[in-house]
NUTINU-215520 format. One record per residue (C-alpha): z, y, x. Coordinates in steps of 0.1 Angstrom, whole numbers, plus 5000, padded with zeros to 4 digits. Layout:
BEGIN
ZYX...
REM end
This chain:
BEGIN
992856825850990056875825991057235820990657305857987157135857986057345827987357655844985557575876982357495857982557825838983058015871980057845886977857925856978858285858978158305895974658145890973958395862974858685884972558555911969758525887970258885874970259015909967058825918965358965886966459315895965059275930961759145916961559435892962159695919959459525940957059535911957759905906957059985942953759785941952759985909953460315926951560215957948460105936948760435916948860645947945960455962943960515931944760885932943660905968940360735961939760955930939261245954936261055969934760935937931060975948928961025978928661405973932361465980933161586014935961756033935262096018935861955983939061795993940362116009939362315978941262075956944362105978944162485980943562525942947162625935946962895962943663025948945363045913948263235928946063475947943963545916946963625894948863825921945664035928945264105891948764245888948964425921945664605917947464905902949864915931947064915956945265195939948465405938948965325975945465455984945965775963949465825978948365786015945265996010947266275993949866266021947166316047945566606028948966766023949766746061946366906069946867196045950567256053950667186090947267186106945267446086947567746095947367646132943567616130943267966114945468116141944067956172940367856166937368086168935568196136932667946142935067646145937067766115933967776094932967426106936267266099936567436065932967336055932966976068936566896058936167006022932766846018934166516032937166536009935066595978932766305986935866075991937466175958934266165938933165815949936665665947937065795912933665665902934165325918937465275899936265405865932665275865932164925850930364685874928164565846928464255824925764035809925364025771927163745753924163665730921863405745918863535725918863855745917963675778915363425787915263185816918963225826921562965832924962925815928263005832930362685832933562895831932963145803930062955786927863265785924463355798924363405835921363605848920163595884922663735910925463715884928663545893931963475876935063665887938163455883940363765885938563955857937863625840934263715831930763725847929764035867926164155873925164145910928764075919929764145955933564085954936664185935938364475953942064505949942064855963939864955934941464725908937864655898934964435906932164565928928964495910925564635900926664975886929465065911928364895943926965235956930165415948932265155966930165165998929965545998933665565994934165336024931565536045933065886037936665766041935765626075933965946085937066146073939465936093937365956124937066336120940866366117941466136147939066326170940166676158943866596160943866416193945266706213947766796186948866426186949466426223951466746221953466626191954166286207955366466239957566696219959166396201959966236234961566556245963566566213964866206221965766306256967566616247969466436219970566176245971766446268973666616240975466296231976366226268977666576271979766526240981066196253982166346286983866636268982266896290982567176264982367446290978667346296975967496275974667216251970967146252968967326226968167136194964967136175964967266139964167036110960867216105959767146141960766776138958866736105955766906119955566686150956266366132953766456105951066506131951866166147951866006113948466156105946766046137948165696137947265636100943765786103942965586135944165266120942165316088939165426107939165096127939764866097937665036072934965116097934564736104934264666067931764946063929564816091929764466075928564586041925864806058924464486074924464306040922664606024920064606051919364236044919364296007922164065998925764075986928863906001928563605977924763575983925263566020927063226017924463105992921563216014923063066045923362716028919862746014918462846048920062546064918762316037915162436040915362436077915962056077912662016057910662236080910562536056911562896061913863076036913363436027915563636004913563715972915664035967914964186001912164436005912764526041915564716058914365066050913364986014916564796008918565116016916265325993916765085965920565065970920965445972918465515945916265735966912865765949911666095964912566265997914766535981917066255967918466216002920166545997920866545960921866175957923266085991924666396007925966545974927966375946925566215922926365985892922765845889922365485878920965215901917465065897917164815869919664675844920964395866919564135841916064115857914864215892911464365891909864555919911564905922909265205922910565325955909365015974906365115994904464775994904664445977905764155999904263805998905663555974909063435986911063125981913663185954917163035954
REM end
């Protein structure tokens, strides 16, 4: 009897102990969930740690991994983009010389032949020269020694002197003088010393594509119609073979040379027209920025500064703008009238005005403007 009571008491004690352990585990799980909730709540509030934080800061923080990925991918794919530009341009030039030039020499009048030869080769030389210079010319970097510059700020990323209009490129991982943007198609930054080469390349490439599109329009229509005839005749030939009507004369087939010629003309016109639209829009955009005397980065800075001063009743004026005409003269380096021929219409490796460290009044500016508000 006593043994049964002892056994029953032992079982009850074991059952109570199990219930206590289960209750402790449940309490421990609840405490862990509460800790995770408080930690997540703290992380969420850390994004709004002061009154200066807004939605833009939160979005930038969320997209930071994407920015990092784009920076590193662009850095490694720059060589691929340059090879793509060279390959596509070379293919167009080869089609013109192999397919179109013999046809032009056989069918056009001597005056039109001279025009096409002169303009086409001039446009090609300008494209090759400015693209090569844009790739190989350094955009310009500020000196690392702080003693060489006065009145400049310090870049918070590379901890180096940062003159006016200088910005840090996250892809090149260094500051660039008068930085406009990092161009993957050049595998180089567009800055103070190669900005003119970049814009000139875009301009002459757009002109060349428009020239090819307009000149090859009639050839494109004939080639496209010929390709459609090829498809129709090929379909008829297959139907004849399926019906086993060998006594009928099979439709004539086009030779490989004829097929290659027509497809090359279609490829040339489609590629040139597409590039003319896309690159033409980019060229117009940069032309508007040059007219206002600002870069792509400065456009956003000036827009925010203009809105800030507008709230206080003041008017913002770009301190680096000398008027539309003078801005173009400064950008192209035109000091005297003959420079429009020797420096704009002909290949010229002349340097831009100034060193990019200070922005004094260029000698080609006709008149001094009133003091402006600086950013």
